[in-house]
C-alpha positions as CSV (number, residue, x, y, z in Angstrom):
1,M,0.0,0.0,0.0
2,T,1.3,3.5,-1.0
3,P,2.2,5.5,2.2
4,R,0.5,8.8,2.7
5,T,2.8,11.8,2.2
6,T,2.2,15.0,4.2
7,M,3.0,18.2,2.4
8,K,3.6,21.5,4.1
9,K,5.0,23.7,1.3
10,I,4.8,23.4,-2.5
11,L,7.0,25.2,-5.1
12,V,5.4,26.1,-8.4
13,A,8.0,25.6,-11.1
14,N,6.5,27.9,-13.6
15,R,5.4,31.5,-14.2
16,G,2.5,33.7,-15.2
17,E,-1.1,32.7,-15.3
18,I,-0.6,29.0,-14.4
19,S,1.7,29.8,-11.5
20,L,-1.0,32.1,-10.0
21,R,-3.7,29.5,-10.6
22,V,-1.8,26.7,-8.8
23,I,-0.8,29.1,-6.0
24,R,-4.4,29.8,-5.3
25,T,-5.3,26.2,-4.8
26,I,-2.2,25.5,-2.6
27,K,-3.3,28.3,-0.3
28,E,-6.8,27.0,-0.2
29,L,-5.4,23.7,1.1
30,G,-3.6,25.6,3.9
31,L,-0.2,24.9,2.5
32,G,2.7,27.2,1.9
33,A,3.2,28.4,-1.7
34,V,6.6,29.2,-3.2
35,A,7.0,31.1,-6.5
36,V,10.1,31.2,-8.6
37,Y,11.0,33.9,-11.1
38,E,13.6,35.2,-13.5
39,T,14.7,38.8,-13.6
40,P,12.2,39.9,-16.3
41,D,9.4,38.6,-14.1
42,K,10.5,40.4,-10.9
43,E,7.5,42.8,-11.0
44,S,5.0,40.1,-12.1
45,I,1.7,39.8,-10.2
46,F,2.0,36.0,-9.6
47,I,4.9,36.6,-7.3
48,R,2.8,38.7,-5.0
49,F,0.3,36.0,-4.3
50,A,2.9,33.4,-3.1
51,D,4.0,33.2,0.5
52,E,7.6,33.5,-0.7
53,A,9.4,34.0,-4.0
54,I,12.9,32.9,-5.1
55,M,14.8,34.4,-7.9
56,I,16.3,31.6,-10.0
57,G,18.3,33.6,-12.6
58,D,18.4,36.3,-15.1
59,G,16.7,34.3,-17.8
60,P,14.9,34.7,-20.0
61,R,13.3,31.2,-20.1
62,K,16.5,29.3,-19.6
63,D,16.2,29.3,-15.8
64,Y,12.5,28.1,-15.9
65,L,14.0,25.2,-17.9
66,N,16.9,24.5,-15.5
67,I,16.2,21.4,-13.4
68,D,19.1,22.0,-11.0
69,R,17.9,25.6,-10.3
70,M,14.4,24.3,-9.5
71,I,15.7,21.6,-7.1
72,W,18.0,24.3,-5.5
73,A,15.0,26.6,-5.0
74,A,12.9,23.9,-3.5
75,R,15.7,23.0,-1.0
76,K,16.3,26.7,-0.2
77,S,12.6,27.3,0.5
78,G,12.1,24.0,2.3
79,A,9.4,22.9,-0.1
80,D,8.5,19.2,0.1
81,A,6.8,19.1,-3.3
82,I,6.9,20.8,-6.8
83,H,4.0,21.5,-9.1
84,P,5.3,22.0,-12.7
85,G,2.2,23.7,-14.2
86,Y,2.2,23.3,-18.0
87,G,4.9,24.1,-20.5
88,F,8.6,24.5,-19.5
89,L,9.6,21.4,-17.4
90,S,6.1,19.9,-17.0
91,E,6.6,17.0,-19.3
92,N,10.3,16.4,-18.8
93,P,10.8,13.0,-17.2
94,D,14.3,14.0,-16.1
95,F,12.7,16.7,-13.9
96,S,10.3,14.1,-12.3
97,R,13.3,11.8,-11.7
98,A,15.4,14.6,-10.2
99,C,12.6,15.4,-7.8
100,A,12.4,11.8,-6.7
101,E,16.2,11.6,-6.2
102,A,16.1,14.8,-4.1
103,G,13.3,13.5,-1.9
104,I,10.9,16.0,-3.3
105,V,7.4,15.0,-4.4
106,F,6.7,15.7,-8.1
107,I,3.0,16.5,-8.6
108,G,2.6,14.6,-11.8
109,P,3.2,11.1,-13.2
110,P,6.3,9.0,-12.5
111,A,9.3,9.6,-14.7
112,G,9.1,6.2,-16.4
113,V,5.5,6.7,-17.4
114,M,6.2,10.3,-18.6
115,H,9.1,9.0,-20.7
116,D,7.0,6.3,-22.3
117,L,4.1,8.5,-23.1
118,G,6.3,11.4,-24.2
119,N,7.8,9.2,-26.9
120,K,5.0,9.0,-29.5
121,I,6.3,5.7,-30.9
122,V,6.3,4.0,-27.5
123,A,2.9,5.5,-26.7
124,R,1.5,4.1,-29.9
125,E,2.9,0.7,-29.1
126,I,1.3,0.7,-25.6
127,M,-2.1,1.6,-27.2
128,E,-1.9,-1.0,-29.9
129,K,-1.1,-3.7,-27.4
130,A,-4.2,-2.6,-25.5
131,G,-6.4,-2.9,-28.6
132,I,-6.9,0.9,-28.8
133,P,-7.3,2.2,-32.3
134,V,-4.3,4.2,-33.6
135,I,-3.7,6.0,-36.8
136,P,-1.6,4.0,-39.3
137,G,2.0,5.0,-38.9
138,T,5.7,4.0,-38.8
139,G,8.2,3.6,-36.1
140,N,11.2,6.0,-35.9
141,L,12.4,6.4,-39.4
142,P,16.0,5.3,-39.9
143,P,18.6,8.0,-40.7
144,G,19.6,8.9,-44.3
145,E,18.4,7.3,-47.5
146,E,17.0,4.3,-45.7
147,G,14.6,6.5,-43.8
148,V,13.5,8.3,-47.0
149,R,12.9,4.9,-48.8
150,E,10.8,3.7,-45.8
151,A,8.8,6.9,-45.8
152,I,8.1,6.8,-49.5
153,A,7.0,3.2,-49.3
154,F,4.6,4.1,-46.5
155,G,3.2,6.9,-48.6
156,E,2.7,4.6,-51.6
157,K,0.9,2.1,-49.4
158,H,-1.4,4.4,-47.4
159,G,-1.7,7.4,-49.7
160,Y,-1.2,11.1,-49.1
161,P,-1.4,13.5,-47.3
162,L,0.8,12.3,-44.5
163,M,1.9,13.9,-41.2
164,L,5.6,14.1,-40.3
165,K,5.9,14.2,-36.5
166,A,8.8,14.6,-34.0
167,S,8.8,11.5,-31.8
168,S,9.4,13.6,-28.7
169,G,7.1,16.5,-29.9
170,G,4.3,18.1,-28.0
171,G,2.1,21.1,-27.7
172,G,1.4,21.1,-31.4
173,R,5.1,21.5,-32.3
174,G,7.2,19.3,-34.6
175,I,4.3,18.5,-37.0
176,R,4.4,18.9,-40.8
177,K,1.8,18.0,-43.4
178,V,3.2,16.4,-46.5
179,R,1.1,16.2,-49.7
180,N,3.2,14.1,-52.0
181,G,6.4,12.1,-52.4
182,K,8.5,15.1,-53.6
183,E,7.5,17.2,-50.6
184,L,8.3,14.2,-48.3
185,Q,11.9,14.0,-49.6
186,V,12.4,17.7,-49.0
187,Q,10.6,17.9,-45.6
188,L,12.0,14.8,-44.0
189,P,15.6,16.2,-43.3
190,Q,14.0,19.5,-42.3
191,A,11.7,17.8,-39.8
192,R,14.7,15.9,-38.3
193,S,16.6,19.2,-37.9
194,E,13.6,20.9,-36.3
195,A,13.0,18.0,-33.9
196,L,16.7,18.0,-32.8
197,H,16.6,21.7,-32.2
198,A,13.3,21.8,-30.4
199,F,13.4,18.6,-28.4
200,N,17.0,17.5,-28.5
201,D,15.9,14.4,-30.3
202,G,16.1,14.1,-34.1
203,N,13.8,11.1,-34.4
204,V,10.7,11.5,-36.5
205,Y,7.9,9.2,-37.7
206,I,5.0,9.3,-40.1
207,E,1.3,9.0,-39.7
208,K,-1.5,8.8,-42.2
209,C,-3.2,12.3,-42.2
210,I,-6.8,12.3,-41.2
211,E,-8.3,15.1,-43.3
212,N,-10.3,17.8,-41.4
213,P,-10.9,15.8,-38.2
214,R,-12.2,17.0,-34.9
215,H,-9.8,17.1,-32.0
216,V,-11.4,15.7,-28.9
217,E,-9.7,15.0,-25.6
218,I,-10.7,13.2,-22.4
219,Q,-9.6,14.5,-18.9
220,I,-8.2,11.7,-16.7
221,L,-7.5,11.4,-13.0
222,A,-5.6,8.4,-11.6
223,D,-4.5,7.8,-8.1
224,Q,-1.6,5.7,-6.7
225,H,-3.9,2.9,-5.8
226,G,-5.0,1.9,-9.3
227,T,-8.2,3.9,-9.5
228,V,-8.6,5.8,-12.8
229,I,-11.6,8.0,-13.7
230,H,-12.5,10.4,-16.5
231,L,-14.0,13.9,-16.1
232,G,-15.6,14.0,-19.6
233,S,-14.6,15.5,-22.9
234,R,-13.3,18.7,-24.5
235,D,-13.4,19.7,-28.2
236,C,-10.2,21.5,-29.2
237,S,-10.8,21.5,-32.9
238,I,-10.4,25.2,-33.6
239,Q,-6.7,25.6,-34.0
240,R,-4.0,27.5,-35.7
241,R,-0.9,25.5,-36.8
242,H,-1.9,22.8,-34.4
243,Q,-2.1,25.3,-31.5
244,K,-5.5,25.4,-29.8
245,L,-7.4,28.6,-29.7
246,I,-10.9,27.8,-28.4
247,E,-11.7,24.9,-26.1
248,I,-15.2,23.6,-25.5
249,A,-16.7,21.1,-23.0
250,P,-18.2,18.7,-23.5
251,A,-17.6,17.7,-27.1
252,D,-20.8,17.5,-29.2
253,L,-20.8,13.9,-30.2
254,P,-23.4,11.1,-29.8
255,A,-23.6,9.9,-26.3
256,D,-22.6,6.3,-27.1
257,V,-19.5,7.6,-29.0
258,L,-18.5,9.8,-26.1
259,A,-19.0,6.9,-23.6
260,T,-16.8,4.7,-25.7
261,M,-14.1,7.4,-26.0
262,C,-14.1,7.9,-22.2
263,E,-13.8,4.1,-21.6
264,T,-11.0,4.0,-24.1
265,A,-9.2,6.9,-22.4
266,V,-9.5,5.2,-19.0
267,L,-8.1,1.9,-20.5
268,A,-5.2,3.9,-22.1
269,A,-4.3,5.4,-18.7
270,Q,-4.5,2.0,-17.0
271,R,-2.3,0.2,-19.5
272,A,0.2,3.0,-19.3
273,G,0.4,2.8,-15.5
274,Y,-0.6,6.4,-15.3
275,V,-0.8,8.4,-12.0
276,N,-2.1,12.0,-11.5
277,A,-3.9,14.2,-14.0
278,G,-3.5,13.6,-17.7
279,T,-5.3,14.0,-21.0
280,V,-5.9,11.4,-23.7
281,E,-6.3,13.0,-27.1
282,F,-8.2,11.6,-30.1
283,L,-8.8,12.5,-33.7
284,V,-12.4,12.0,-34.8
285,D,-13.8,11.6,-38.3
286,P,-16.8,14.0,-38.4
287,A,-18.6,11.9,-41.0
288,T,-18.4,8.5,-39.3
289,N,-17.5,9.4,-35.6
290,K,-14.7,6.9,-35.9
291,F,-11.8,7.9,-33.6
292,W,-8.1,7.2,-33.2
293,F,-5.7,7.7,-30.3
294,M,-3.3,10.6,-31.0
295,E,-1.3,11.1,-27.8
296,M,-1.5,11.4,-24.0
297,N,-0.5,14.7,-22.4
298,T,1.2,14.0,-19.0
299,R,0.4,17.3,-17.4
300,L,-2.3,19.8,-16.5
301,Q,-3.8,21.2,-19.7
302,V,-4.2,25.0,-20.5
303,E,-7.9,24.2,-21.1
304,H,-8.6,22.3,-17.8
305,T,-10.8,25.3,-16.8
306,V,-13.7,24.2,-19.0
307,T,-13.9,20.9,-17.3
308,E,-13.7,22.5,-13.9
309,A,-16.5,24.9,-14.8
310,L,-18.8,22.0,-15.6
311,T,-17.9,19.6,-12.8
312,G,-17.0,21.9,-10.0
313,I,-13.9,19.8,-9.4
314,D,-10.6,21.6,-8.8
315,I,-8.2,19.5,-10.9
316,V,-5.1,21.0,-9.3
317,R,-6.5,20.1,-5.8
318,E,-6.9,16.6,-7.0
319,Q,-3.4,16.5,-8.4
320,I,-2.0,17.6,-5.0
321,M,-4.2,15.1,-3.1
322,I,-3.1,12.2,-5.4
323,A,0.5,13.1,-5.0
324,Q,0.0,12.8,-1.2
325,G,-1.2,9.3,-1.7
326,A,-5.0,10.0,-1.2
327,H,-7.7,7.8,-2.8
328,L,-9.8,9.4,-5.5
329,D,-13.2,10.0,-3.9
330,I,-15.4,11.9,-6.3
331,P,-19.1,11.0,-6.4
332,E,-20.2,9.6,-9.7
333,V,-22.9,12.3,-10.1
334,R,-20.0,14.8,-10.6
335,F,-19.0,13.1,-13.9
336,H,-22.1,14.3,-15.7
337,L,-21.3,17.5,-17.4
338,L,-24.3,19.8,-17.3
339,G,-24.5,22.6,-19.8
340,K,-21.6,23.9,-22.0
341,A,-18.4,25.7,-21.3
342,I,-16.0,27.6,-23.6
343,Q,-12.5,28.9,-23.0
344,V,-10.8,31.6,-25.1
345,R,-7.2,32.7,-24.6
346,V,-7.0,36.5,-24.7
347,N,-3.5,37.2,-26.0
348,A,-1.7,40.4,-26.7
349,E,-1.4,39.5,-30.4
350,D,-2.6,40.9,-33.7
351,P,-4.6,38.1,-35.5
352,K,-4.6,40.2,-38.7
353,N,-0.8,40.2,-38.7
354,D,-0.2,36.4,-38.4
355,F,-0.9,36.7,-34.6
356,M,2.2,38.8,-34.1
357,P,2.8,39.3,-30.4
358,E,2.5,42.9,-29.0
359,G,5.5,42.5,-26.6
360,G,6.8,45.7,-25.0
361,K,3.4,47.5,-25.1
362,Q,1.6,48.6,-21.9
363,V,-2.0,48.0,-20.9
364,E,-3.3,51.5,-20.5
365,V,-6.9,50.6,-19.5
366,Y,-8.0,47.2,-18.3
367,Q,-11.7,46.6,-17.7
368,S,-12.7,42.9,-17.2
369,P,-16.2,41.4,-17.6
370,G,-18.2,39.7,-14.9
371,G,-21.6,38.2,-14.2
372,P,-23.0,34.7,-14.1
373,G,-20.9,31.9,-15.6
374,I,-17.7,34.0,-16.1
375,R,-14.3,32.8,-14.9
376,L,-11.0,34.7,-15.5
377,D,-7.5,33.3,-15.1
378,G,-4.9,35.8,-15.9
379,I,-2.1,38.2,-14.8
380,A,-3.1,41.5,-16.7
381,Y,-4.0,44.7,-15.0
382,Q,-3.9,48.4,-15.8
383,G,-0.3,49.4,-16.2
384,Y,0.8,45.8,-17.1
385,R,3.7,45.6,-19.6
386,I,3.4,42.9,-22.2
387,P,6.7,40.9,-21.9
388,T,8.8,40.4,-24.9
389,E,10.6,37.5,-23.3
390,Y,7.6,35.2,-22.7
391,D,4.3,34.3,-24.2
392,S,1.7,37.0,-24.7
393,L,-1.2,35.5,-22.7
394,L,-3.1,38.2,-20.8
395,V,-6.1,36.2,-19.4
396,K,-8.0,33.0,-20.1
397,M,-11.7,33.5,-20.1
398,T,-14.1,30.6,-19.4
399,V,-17.8,31.0,-19.8
400,R,-20.6,28.5,-18.9
401,G,-24.2,28.3,-19.9
402,H,-27.0,25.8,-19.8
403,N,-26.8,25.0,-23.5
404,W,-24.7,25.9,-26.5
405,E,-26.7,28.9,-27.6
406,Q,-26.7,30.5,-24.2
407,T,-23.0,29.9,-23.8
408,V,-22.1,31.4,-27.1
409,Q,-24.2,34.5,-26.3
410,R,-22.6,34.8,-22.9
411,L,-19.2,34.6,-24.5
412,K,-20.1,37.3,-26.9
413,R,-21.5,39.5,-24.2
414,A,-18.4,39.0,-22.0
415,L,-16.0,39.8,-24.9
416,Q,-18.0,42.9,-25.6
417,D,-17.7,43.9,-22.0
418,F,-13.9,43.5,-22.1
419,L,-11.9,46.7,-22.6
420,I,-8.1,46.4,-23.0
421,V,-6.5,49.6,-24.4
422,G,-2.8,49.6,-25.4
423,P,-1.9,46.4,-27.2
424,R,-3.9,44.7,-29.9
425,T,-5.6,41.6,-28.6
426,T,-7.5,38.5,-29.8
427,I,-10.8,39.8,-28.4
428,P,-12.2,41.2,-31.7
429,F,-11.1,38.0,-33.5
430,Y,-13.1,35.9,-31.0
431,L,-16.1,38.2,-31.4
432,A,-16.0,37.6,-35.1
433,I,-16.1,33.8,-34.5
434,C,-19.0,34.3,-32.1
435,N,-21.0,35.9,-35.0
436,E,-20.0,33.3,-37.6
437,P,-23.0,31.1,-38.6
438,D,-21.2,27.7,-38.6
439,F,-19.7,28.3,-35.2
440,R,-23.1,29.4,-33.8
441,K,-24.4,26.1,-35.1
442,G,-21.6,24.2,-33.5
443,E,-20.2,23.0,-36.8
444,F,-16.4,23.1,-36.9
445,D,-13.3,20.9,-37.3
446,T,-9.5,21.4,-37.4
447,S,-9.8,23.2,-40.8
448,Y,-12.1,25.9,-39.4
449,L,-9.8,28.9,-39.8
450,E,-8.7,27.8,-43.3
451,T,-12.3,27.4,-44.5
452,H,-13.6,30.5,-42.7
453,P,-11.0,33.2,-43.5
454,H,-13.6,35.9,-43.2
455,V,-13.4,35.7,-39.3
456,F,-10.3,37.8,-39.8
457,D,-12.3,40.6,-41.5
458,Y,-13.2,42.5,-38.3
459,L,-13.1,46.1,-37.3
460,E,-11.3,46.6,-34.0
461,N,-10.3,50.3,-33.7
462,K,-13.8,51.7,-33.9
463,R,-15.0,49.3,-31.2
464,E,-12.2,50.1,-28.8
465,I,-12.3,53.9,-29.4
466,A,-16.1,54.0,-28.8
467,K,-15.7,52.1,-25.5
468,L,-12.8,54.2,-24.4
469,S,-14.8,57.4,-25.2
470,Q,-17.6,56.0,-23.0
471,L,-15.2,55.3,-20.2
472,I,-13.7,58.9,-20.4
473,A,-17.2,60.4,-20.4
474,E,-18.0,58.4,-17.3
475,I,-14.8,59.6,-15.6
476,H,-15.6,63.2,-16.4
477,A,-19.2,62.8,-15.2
478,K,-18.3,61.2,-11.9
479,K,-15.0,63.0,-11.4
480,I,-13.4,59.6,-10.6
481,N,-12.0,56.6,-12.6
482,P,-14.2,53.7,-11.4
483,Y,-11.6,51.2,-12.7
484,A,-8.5,52.7,-11.1
485,Y,-8.8,50.7,-7.9
């Protein structure tokens, strides 16, 4: 029997929005919360919410990726556990292993499990042995001409297009679409070089490309005693270059299909020996509802908020309790997702200019929405400077309604209520999607942005200027800025 671990202090090995989100749950549990930061983050708001903060280096980014510095910070603060958040070191098995060797609890899966599932070839083999449907694909392609010949043979057998993927890839990176044999010969060495640079692993493999699928994932929780449960589904089909933009829970699929997918996800986690929170991702053919295993993410997802909004379950809290050796004890009634939830990522980016980040600009006015069914997870405020060193996320907004129509209307209202002056943001882009007929009908797949380019034809300046004028008029009338405090 797994012994129960008592935690007193948890270090969050991350920054920004996710660090703040994890810190809040740590404090709700009555535990000490330790933040770490690089020099560019020394004024960041997430630091203020922690019980203590430790500078780990000048950065940028490199110290958030430095395992030795994280272990040093944990020892310096006396933290008994580390939560990795998402991104940075969250899916690095060496980090999980280093924590174990240092006697620090890693709030995530064991290093061996993380290693196996992080390698897409090994993960496919685990699923195939379990009888779980996987997309036709190769193993790691041999180097040189032998790999090219094997790739060409696969293309001739299964047909094009194909997907070239980095074996250690993740987060939508290391993926290339190949439309014919000539492209394959050109792209294969480029994909190897990209994989080596991004993941320190030049191995790549090929999968048959499923044209215009839906991207559906299942949230998993697994304790140290063999209990594995799911918390329902999320549809993450609306993407740009394999990066998710909008996340929806639950996915709009027939009940029997969703039930089978959830059962398959639980089986996948069981066969992998999984522990803690994770996500099993599938591609779904919209015409037939046939689905295939794609990968398993061994960390907290950016979009976990939509599942929390529908279930009322704090997934970070469950992660911490599982890491302490607790049994999962969630009533079955909580598994039924009532209503709909949508998350959008409000970034300081210009969607009309290839989503160019607005780093270096300052938020001059910040007025956030509220009301029923609105959740905000972010670090922006009036006076906030958009970092040039890190990602441009300002706030994640999650809305919930009793059905799809109400949820879309609530999202639209909340976006209209948002006022961010200074940088360009993705708000008007999301508003355009809210008004798009196919989205309003719930009809979308991974090709949505390519087949609906008109969502980029929005007017942003007039909207912001009008709202700012209204705010200035209110300040003059009341002789006070109602949003300055």
